[in-house]
C-alpha positions, 0 to 999 in steps of 0.5 A: 193439538188440543185434547179434542183431536186425540179422537176427532174422525174416530168414527163412524166405524163399520162392526162392532167397535169396543170402544163406541157404540155409534158416537156414544162411549161404552160404560166400560170406557168411559174411565179411559175415555175420560182419563186420555181426554183429560191427558190431552194429545201431547200427554199421550204421545210423551207416555207413547214414546216414553213406553216405546224407549223402555220397551226398546232398552229391555230388548222387548223385540219380536223377529221377522225373517230373522231381523229383530224389531222393535216391539210396538205397545200401544199405549190404550188398553183393550177392556173386556168386562167381566160377563164378556170374560165368563163367557170366553173363560169357559169357552176356552175351558171346554175348547181345551177339554175337548181336545185334550180328549181328541188327542188321548182318543186319536193316539190311542183306541180312535173311537171317534174314527169308528163313530164316524166324527172325523175321518180317520184320513183327515188326521194321519194325512196332517203332517204334524200327527207321528205314529212314533208316539201312538199309545203313549200315555202321559202321567196324568193324562195331560198332553195339552199343558199350555194352549192358546186359542185364538179369538176374534169379535165378530161385526156383532161383537160376538167371541168366535174361534179362529183357531187353536194352538196347542203345539208350543203356543208363544206369546204370554210373556208379551202378556206379562210385559206389557201389564209391568209396563202400562201399569207404569206408563198409565198409573192413573188410569189402572188405579181408576179400574179393578183389573184381574191380575195377570203375574201369577201365570208362571206359578200355574204353569210350574203347578201343572208341570210339576202335576205331570211328574212320572209317577213316583217322582214326589220332588220333580226337577223341571226345565224349559228347553229352549232352541237357543238365543237365536230363537224368536221366542228366547226372551219368553223362554227366559222369563218364563224359566226365571219366575219359575224358579227352574233351569233353562236348558238347551238340547247339549245340557240334556243327555240320556241314559239307561232310558232317563234324561240327565241334565250336565251340571258342575255337580255331576248328572241329576235327574230331570222329570218334566221337560217344558219344551220350546222346540218343534217336534221336528227337532226335538229328538234326532233319532226319531225326526230329523237326524240332522238336528243339533237342537233336541236330545237323542233319545227323549222320546224313547224316555217319555215311553219308558214313563220316566220324563214328561213332555209338555207339550206332548209331542204329536199335539200338532194336528189338533192345530191343523186348520181342516181339524178346526172345522170338526172342533164344534162336533168333537165338543159335542162327541166328547163333552155332550155339550154344545160348543160355547164359542163357535168357530168361524164357518169354514169350508173343507176344499177336500170335500167336492161339492164344498170345493166347487162352491168355493173356486166359484166363490174364490174372489169372495172368501179368504182362504187358508192354507191349513199348514199356515202360521203368522198371516203367511199363505193366506188370500184375501179374495176381495183384495186378490189380483186376477192373477193372483186367484188363478195361482189359488185357484191351481193350488187348491186343484193340486192339492184340496186338503191343504186349504180351507176357506171362510167368509170374509169377517171384520174384526172388531176395532179397538181404540189405538194411538197411530199418527193422527191421533187415536184412531179404531183399528182392527184386533184379535185376542189370545187367551192363554189355558194351563191344564193341570189334569185337575182343571183348567186355568184361563189367564185372565187376559190374554195376548191382544194383537192389533193390525196398525195399519189403516184397514189391514185385517191381519193382526200378526207382527211380521205384516206390521201388527202390534200389542195392546195390554188386555185388562179383564174388570173385575166385579165389585163383588170379586175379592181384591187380588195382589198388585200385578206388577209382573217380573220381566227377565234381567238382561244377562251378561253375555246373552243377546236380549234382542230376541223377543217372544215370538209374535205369530202362531208357532206354526211350521214354516215360520218356526221352521226357519227360526228353528233352522236359524238357530242351528245354522247359528249352533254349527257356525258360532260354537262360542254362542251355542255352549251351555254356558247360556243355560247357567243358573244364571238365566234361572234361579233354579236350586240345582246347581250350574249347567256344565258343558259337554259332548252329546252322548248316545240316545236312550 
């Protein structure tokens, strides 16, 4: 292959391409384009193969229906210019603050219902609205400690919000490991650009968690609560615990005593003040939710209500992830912040409203239909690609439960150059920026997780549909101060722990995530040797509290 073959057949591209405008390379991508042309196809593929091998050796994989697969990281970075990132950053910050205000209101005074901003029924009929936490005030008023906001660029190149993730958003470990891997694979390309770093994420998260400690606690103990090694996001849990320097614990490592959460250690019980939980609400407390859960901590909700522990993200946040509530977020921004939305939603039909439902039923073959509680691309029906039988089945589902569906127009996601079998070709991408709210400010990590649909023409970017990822480079301005080097640490292999549990690549919604949680429960029940506290010892983190101790579960608070 000669060098020109890398980009042969790339265009023209329908819609917005991030590298090319017509046949011309956009200014921000000129150096990347030139560098890849100079390397040539053979060298680029050699580096891509080395990149894939290094990820496989590190156990950076993702889970699909219980099967762990090698994680595809594309060799071509995605670039976002400084002015474009400024717009994204302001929009994500605005959205997080609006959702924070909404959750405080929905679980508190309910003024938005009295003012008819959102119908009460829209909120209380969500499966993720939990009355048990109504009136529970967080220590510093923060419920959304971490948010992941999924964005696309439309045919004009404008960023639009696709969905919000404020329960247990996953994927930030890919952002950190992608940066480390690609900076090693393309050192000369990396050195040619001033790229904003991502390695500071863990310290921002730790600072936000410490600020969320209960009143009167000056030196809080923070832990990461994981379902265990069989959860598809376990790699991420270990990485965050290590880089924050806190303990990684399972439910069996914690116990409630007198309204307080204690951690079993080799030195006895020690208090826990902040729990960054990576367990869904339904499994978090068997006293309040699923009574058969072996993953959570009995009585943890009572301890939170007593003000002795902070749970991050807050229980009940899932109501803000509901795709029906998504359609009201622009109104929430206007209502709570008195601002116009910086990032626009995708146009959305609410099928619970008769007039909108009638219009959508007449246009099923033109629109995209989404279950309001879906995740990972599951349940989505793209009308133009659906068969008559599929559309007839969809019509029946909508009529049976209209509230369970929304409709949106087909939007052509922007494309980004991606290495595939035929060379570098345009593939559709989205972006999930991650935000950390500490009560004083919202920090938005520069870049975020870019997901890419590797099959040609595919619009669904989720890993379960054959998607991969890219390292996202936010370019710094010449006037910006120099940042420290960006070599984000990765989780080291731990003896006796399966390292093939990569971070969950899809939105942590109910269907996929509950299946993952149930798989973990089954393994816990049937494989006791793999579910003991020894998997949550200090060897997985850099905490200084002493090793964890196993033991039987005690009574709830």
